[in-house]
N, C-alpha and C positions, 0 to 999 in steps of 0.2 A: 726207114723212116719217111712215112706217109704226109704229105700236105699238108693234112691238117693236126702236123702230129710237131709241126714246127716250131720254134722257139717264139716267131714273131707271126705269127698267125693266133697263139696259144693267148698272149700276152695284148698290150695297146697299141694303137695305130703308128705311122709313120708321124713323125714330128707333133707330138703329143705338147700342147701346150700348159701349166698347168698356173695356176692361181694359189699364191702361199700367204698367207697369215701369220705374221709374227709379232711376238711378245715377247718383250727383250729385256732381259733382268739387268742390274749395274753391275750385277756380277761378271757378265758376257764380256760388256765396253773394258773391267779391270783386265781380264783371260787375257784380252786383247792390246791393254795397252802395257801389259810384262808388268814384272816385281815393279811395287809402289814403295816399297816401304816407308819410311817416314812422310815420303807423299800422299799418301792417303788421304790422311784428313784434311792437308790444302784443296785437294783438286776432289774432295766428294762432291762439292754442289755444282762443279763442272762434268760433271760423270754422272751425275742426277739428270744434269739438261743435256748432255748429250745422249743419253738415255731416249727420251721422250723426243727430243728434237731427229735422231735418226729412224724412231720406231714412226713417226708421223710422215716426216720425208719422201723414206725409200719404198720404194711398188717392185717389194719380192716376184720374180716372175721364173718360171723355168719352165726350160723342154727338152725332150728326149725320143729316143728314139729306140727299137731294138732290132736288132740285125743278128741272123745266124752267122755262125763259126763255122767254117769250110775247114779250114786246117790250122795250124800253128807249129812252124816248123823253121828251122836257120834267122832268126830274129825276125820273123813275121808273122801276124795274123791275120790271115788273109779271112775276109766277109763277104755275104753275099755281094750281088751287085757291082762288088771289083774295087770294094775299100780294102786297105789294106792298114794295118799299122806295124811301123817298125821297131824295133826294142832288143837289145841281145837277153833279157831277161824275159820277157812278152811269152815269150811260146809257154814257157815253165809257169808263168802264171796262170797260164790261160790249158793247161794240161786239163782234159778230159771236158772242157766247156764246147757247152753247143750253141751256146749265144754270149750275147753282149748287151747289155743298155749303156748306151753313151747319152749323157748329162747335163747341160750347159745350167748354173741359177746364179740369178744377178739380184742385187738389190737396188739395183735403177741408178742414176748419175744424181739425182735429188741431194744425199748427204755431201759426193765429193765437189757440184757446185757447189753448194756452200761455204764449204771450207776452203775452195779457192779464192772467195768473195775474204773471207774471214784474213786470210795469210795474205790477200791484197792492202788490208787492212792494219795488218802489224799485228794483229789478234792470233799469235802464233801457240801460245797455250792452248786455248780453247779449240784452234782450228785443229792441233793436234790429236786434243781427246774426241772430237768431235768425228775424226779421219775412222780414232777404234771403235767408235759405235757405228759406223758403215763398216766394218770389217766385221763387227760379230750380226752385223743384220745380215750378212752374204752367208756369212757361216752357219747362222742359224737356221737361213731359207734351204742350205743345203743339204743341212743334215734331217730338216724335215722331209725334203723330197728323197734324200735318198734311203732313208728307213718306210717311205711308202712305197718307193717301188721293189724295193728287197721285202718287202711283207707281200706285194702282187707274185712276183718270181716267185715266193717261196709258197706261197699259195698252189700256185701251176703247180707245184711239183719238182722244182729246182732246187739247189743247194746255191747260193750264192758266195763268189768268191772277196776279198776285199778289193775297195776300190783304188783306181793306179790313176793319177794324175799325170798330165802334161808339166813338164819341166822337173820331174822327180829322176832318182836316176834307172828304174824299171822303164821309162819314159821321158826322152828327153824335151824338150818346150818344140820343136817341130810338130811333135802330136798334135799340138794345136791345129795344124792343116787339116790332120783328118778328122777330126771333132766338128770343125767349120763346114768339112766337105758334106759330112753325113747327116752335121743339122742346118735347116733353116733359123741359124739365130734371128737374122733382121724381125724374125716375127714378134721374139724378146725383146727388139732396139738394143740387141749387142753386134760389136763387129768386132773383127779380128784385124790388129795394125800387123806394120811391117815387120815388126820387132817381135809378134808374135804375143805378144801381152793383147789384154782386153780391155775394150769398153763398153761400157762403163767395167775403171777398176775392181771395183767391189762386186767379183762376177768368179767363180769356181765352174772348171770343167772335171769332170771326170768319167770313168767308163766302168763298166761292172761287170767282170763274166761270171756266167752260172752253165749248170749242168747237172743232170744227174747223178756221173759220176766224175764231177769237177773234184779233183785234187786237194787245191787246195780253199780254204772254205774259210769266210769269215764268222771272226769270232771274237769280241771284242775284249773274252776273257782266258783267252788263250790263245798265242802265238803261231800262225802256221806250219812257222817251220818245227814246229814238235811232230808232226806226220810227214814232212817233206824229206825226199830221198838225196837232195841236191845237195849234197855236205861242202861244195865247196863254191856253193851259193854266195858273192860278198854280200847280201842282203841279211844272211841268217843272223840272230839274233836272240835264239834257242839249240840248244843240242838237241839231234835226231828220236825220238824215242821210240818209236812206229806205228804203222796204223795200225788201230783199234781191229779183230778179229784175225791179225795176220797169225 
């Protein structure tokens, strides 16, 4: 592959900062609160208030970086510049990958600062609802940023894989160390705590594999398991149905 054909030269620059506008819907807050049952009517006003406050108090931002994949085997994915992601299932998810996008998205600290004040005042119900509002902003911002990045990658001629998040079965929480080695998260005022959790809490991190011959492709309408031959994979949720064209 010629230098100009490498993924990191086809896509965006190192440590690209994203400013994200979020228009929050109350239903997004309800989803973060969980099943409401009979409480939906009694919490209606609180949810509307939290939706408005969270949307205005948050400062959603993100940072991303593209790295070429050098190899993926034996529980490790090696990237250019010496970065390594370790996880038993990662090489499987990176089969055929040429590169990956690392991304961190945050809602900022505005909501959780206000939630802490509410809890100190004893306004626990309002605090819980507003906390859900902050989570909704973080999810909304991360999904927007992810969708934009995936579109850019696809426009450059690549297939994109399912996003992988530190703290899940394929990649445990120690993966946050790799995320923060790759990305200068200080640029969006995000720090990694000793617990491997992030501050502000309303922050999400993920990595997206991509490649022209990527085996497991992200498709919201179809589980990648259908075209994956790893029959004993612990993440399998559907039976193998073969690869189109075989």
